C-alpha positions in Angstrom: 22.8 -23.5 -20.4 21.9 -21.4 -17.4 24.0 -21.9 -14.3 22.1 -23.5 -11.4 23.4 -23.5 -7.9 22.0 -25.8 -5.2 22.8 -25.5 -1.5 21.7 -28.0 1.1 22.2 -27.8 4.9 21.0 -29.6 8.0 20.0 -27.6 11.1 19.4 -28.8 14.6 16.9 -26.4 16.3 17.6 -25.5 19.9 15.1 -27.0 22.4 11.6 -28.3 21.6 10.7 -27.8 17.9 7.9 -28.5 15.4 8.0 -27.3 11.8 5.2 -24.9 10.9 2.7 -25.8 8.2 2.0 -24.3 4.8 0.4 -20.9 4.6 -3.0 -19.8 3.3 -1.7 -17.0 1.1 -0.6 -19.2 -1.9 3.1 -18.6 -1.3 4.3 -21.2 1.2 3.2 -24.6 -0.1 3.4 -28.2 1.1 4.8 -31.0 -1.1 4.8 -34.3 0.7 6.8 -33.9 4.0 8.4 -30.6 2.8 7.2 -27.0 2.8 8.4 -25.1 -0.3 8.3 -21.6 -1.6 10.0 -19.3 -4.1 12.2 -16.5 -2.7 13.6 -13.7 -4.9 17.0 -12.0 -4.4 16.6 -9.0 -6.7 15.5 -10.5 -10.0 16.9 -13.9 -9.3 14.4 -16.5 -8.1 15.4 -19.5 -5.9 13.2 -22.4 -4.9 13.7 -23.5 -1.3 12.3 -26.6 0.4 12.6 -27.7 4.1 11.7 -31.0 5.7 12.4 -33.0 8.9 15.3 -35.4 8.3 15.5 -37.4 11.5 17.4 -36.9 14.7 15.4 -33.7 15.4 17.1 -32.0 12.4 15.6 -29.9 9.6 17.1 -30.0 6.1 16.9 -27.0 3.8 17.7 -27.1 0.1 17.7 -24.0 -2.0 18.2 -24.0 -5.8 18.7 -20.8 -7.8 20.4 -19.3 -10.8 23.4 -18.2 -8.6 25.0 -19.2 -5.3 24.1 -15.8 -4.0 20.4 -16.3 -4.7 20.4 -19.8 -3.3 22.3 -18.7 -0.2 19.9 -15.8 0.4 16.8 -18.1 0.0 18.3 -20.7 2.4 19.0 -18.0 5.0 15.5 -16.5 4.7 13.8 -19.9 5.1 16.0 -20.6 8.0 14.7 -17.4 9.6 11.1 -18.2 8.7 11.4 -21.6 10.4 12.8 -20.2 13.6 15.7 -22.6 13.5 18.0 -20.4 15.5 15.4 -19.2 18.0 16.6 -20.1 21.5 13.6 -19.9 23.7 15.2 -21.6 26.7 15.8 -18.4 28.6 12.2 -17.4 28.1 10.9 -20.8 29.2 13.1 -20.8 32.2 12.0 -17.3 33.3 8.3 -17.8 32.8 7.4 -21.5 33.0 5.7 -20.9 36.4 4.1 -17.6 35.3 0.3 -17.7 36.1 -0.6 -16.2 32.7 1.6 -18.2 30.3 3.3 -20.9 32.4 0.6 -23.6 31.7 1.0 -23.1 28.0 4.8 -23.2 28.1 4.6 -26.5 30.0 2.0 -27.9 27.6 3.2 -26.5 24.3 7.0 -25.9 24.7 7.5 -26.2 20.9 5.4 -23.1 20.1 7.4 -20.3 18.5 6.2 -17.0 17.1 5.3 -17.0 13.4 7.8 -15.6 10.9 7.6 -14.6 7.2 10.7 -15.0 5.1 10.3 -11.8 3.2 9.8 -8.7 5.4 8.2 -6.8 2.6 5.6 -9.6 2.3 5.1 -9.3 6.1 4.4 -5.6 5.8 2.1 -6.0 2.7 0.1 -8.8 4.4 -0.2 -6.8 7.6 -1.8 -4.0 5.6 -4.3 -6.4 4.0 -5.2 -7.7 7.5 -6.1 -4.3 9.1 -9.6 -4.4 10.6 -10.8 -7.3 8.6 -11.8 -11.0 9.1 -8.8 -13.2 8.7 -10.4 -15.5 6.1 -11.2 -12.5 3.9 -7.6 -11.2 4.4 -6.2 -14.6 3.2 -8.4 -14.4 0.2 -7.1 -10.9 -0.7 -3.5 -12.2 -0.2 -4.1 -15.1 -2.6 -5.6 -12.7 -5.2 -2.5 -10.4 -4.9 -0.2 -13.4 -5.1 -1.7 -15.0 -8.2 -2.4 -11.8 -10.1 0.8 -9.9 -9.4 3.2 -12.4 -7.8 6.5 -13.4 -9.3 6.6 -16.9 -10.7 9.5 -19.3 -10.3 11.3 -20.8 -13.2 9.3 -24.1 -12.9 6.1 -22.0 -13.0 4.4 -24.0 -10.2 5.4 -21.7 -7.3 4.5 -18.0 -7.0 6.3 -15.5 -4.7 4.5 -12.6 -3.2 4.4 -9.5 -5.4 7.6 -7.4 -5.1 7.6 -3.9 -3.7 8.7 -2.6 -7.1 5.7 -4.2 -8.8 3.2 -3.0 -6.3 4.7 0.5 -6.4 3.8 0.6 -10.1 0.2 -0.4 -9.6 -2.7 2.0 -9.4 -4.6 1.7 -6.1 -7.7 0.8 -8.1 -6.0 -2.4 -9.3 -5.5 -3.5 -5.7 -9.1 -2.5 -4.8 -10.2 -5.1 -7.5 -8.6 -7.7 -5.2 -11.1 -6.6 -2.4 -8.7 -4.3 -0.6 -10.3 -1.1 0.6 -9.4 2.2 -1.1 -7.4 3.6 1.9 -5.4 0.4 2.4 -4.8 0.0 -1.4 -3.2 3.5 -1.4 -1.3 2.7 1.8 0.1 -0.5 0.2 1.2 1.4 -2.9 2.8 4.2 -0.9 4.6 1.7 1.3 5.8 -0.2 -1.7 7.3 3.0 -3.2 9.2 3.7 0.0 10.7 0.2 0.0 11.3 0.0 -3.8 13.1 3.4 -3.8 15.4 2.2 -0.9 14.1 4.9 1.5 13.0 2.1 3.8 15.3 -0.9 4.1 13.3 -3.7 5.8 16.4 -5.9 6.2 18.5 -3.2 7.8 19.2 -3.7 11.5 18.1 -0.1 12.1 14.4 -1.0 12.2 13.2 2.2 13.9 14.3 4.4 11.0 12.2 2.5 8.5 9.3 2.4 10.9 9.4 6.2 11.3 9.0 6.7 7.6 6.3 4.1 7.2 4.3 5.7 10.1 4.0 8.9 8.0 1.7 7.1 5.6 -2.0 7.4 6.4 -3.4 4.0 7.4 -0.1 2.8 8.7 -0.2 2.7 12.5 1.5 0.9 15.4 -0.3 -2.4 14.8 0.9 -2.6 11.2 4.5 -1.8 12.3 4.3 -4.3 15.2 3.1 -7.0 12.8 6.0 -6.2 10.4 8.5 -6.2 13.3 7.3 -9.5 14.8 6.7 -11.5 11.6 9.3 -10.1 9.2 12.1 -8.7 11.3 12.2 -11.1 14.2 11.4 -8.6 17.0 10.3 -10.6 20.0 9.6 -7.4 21.9 7.0 -6.1 19.5 3.6 -7.3 20.5 0.8 -6.3 18.1 -1.3 -5.0 21.0 -4.1 -3.7 18.8 -4.9 -7.2 17.5 -8.5 -8.1 18.1 -7.4 -11.5 19.6 -5.4 -9.7 22.3 -8.0 -7.1 23.0 -10.6 -9.9 23.6 -8.1 -12.1 25.5 -7.0 -9.3 27.9 -10.7 -8.2 28.4 -11.5 -11.8 29.6 -8.3 -12.3 31.6 -8.7 -9.0 33.4 -12.4 -9.7 33.9 -13.3 -6.3 32.4 -16.7 -7.3 31.0 -15.6 -5.8 27.7 -12.7 -5.8 25.2 -9.5 -4.3 26.7 -8.0 -1.2 25.3 -4.6 -1.2 23.5 -3.0 0.4 26.5 -4.4 -2.3 28.8 -3.0 -5.0 26.6 0.4 -3.3 26.6 0.3 -3.0 30.4 -0.7 -6.7 30.8 2.3 -7.8 28.7 4.8 -5.2 29.9 6.4 -7.5 32.5 7.6 -9.8 29.7 9.8 -7.0 28.3 11.9 -8.2 25.4 9.7 -11.4 25.2 6.4 -9.6 24.9 5.5 -11.0 21.5 6.4 -14.5 22.5 4.4 -14.1 25.7 1.4 -13.0 23.6 1.8 -16.1 21.4 1.8 -18.4 24.5 -1.1 -16.4 26.1 -3.4 -17.1 23.1 -2.3 -20.8 23.2 -3.1 -20.9 26.8 -6.6 -19.5 26.1 -7.1 -22.4 23.7 -5.8 -24.8 26.3 -8.4 -23.5 28.9 -11.2 -23.9 26.3 -10.5 -27.6 25.8 -12.5 -30.2 27.9 -10.7 -31.5 31.0 -8.9 -34.8 30.8 -10.9 -37.9 31.9 -13.3 -40.5 30.5 -16.1 -38.1 29.9 -13.9 -35.8 27.9 -12.6 -38.5 25.6 -15.9 -38.8 23.8 -16.3 -35.1 23.6 -13.0 -34.3 21.9 -13.9 -35.4 18.4 -17.1 -33.3 18.3 -16.6 -30.5 20.8 -12.9 -29.4 20.7 -13.2 -27.1 17.7 -16.4 -25.4 18.8 -14.9 -24.8 22.2 -11.9 -23.2 20.7 -14.0 -20.9 18.5 -16.1 -19.9 21.5 -12.9 -18.8 23.3 -12.3 -16.3 20.5 -15.9 -15.2 19.8 
């Protein structure tokens, strides 16, 4: 009989909090009130679930073939859910800020997105380079279901490991609709991680970034996405993101998209909170796109809210 270890803990998030939803990449799923996924620790696979359990608490349960695998999965889900992220200093400093203050006051529960596995964060960032997001999600689902690691129950699929991607031919990834250059970049990045030359869980993030930046098709935007989503770096704003280029162009009334340098300058005053400020800035843009409160707006919300939001990002 295989040994099975189950760990379960309750967490009380600091400040306002709402749990994120399921992902669109086939990895993070929803089952009833819980979000679930498979997380690997080496070759050991644990299944981890999280759900609200009353009193503002979140319960996480991880089951794996060893206590080490279960503990690792629980900690990574805890990270992905932002349960230890204290935004009170950020809120206090910027709640009256003209750019992001309205969004902080309206949406205080917003927290930057996180991905439990930093390698997955890097791989998905590569798939999202200069491409429509819906198409990127489709590529991610193909990679997950063709090359991902299945859980013992067989119903959950983890993202492909770095070791598995490192052994693939770029042409195999191209068959998932990834471009030739990005397919090669993904394979080369996977080889760096699988060989241990880049440790994405190491606190020395900059050393790993320096090696990855030597790979053609890996630039600052990809590293900033990795840092923000997979390594918890609130200071790393992906300034080259199209959403920020459009937002800054409108906010600064440039009559065009902003440059990356102009985006960085806009968010420079937020310093160590630049990535959080960017998250709230985009939320504020959606807020400004909604119809104003009042009797006339009530009838508009059902039919006009989503088109208004889309226009804000067109």
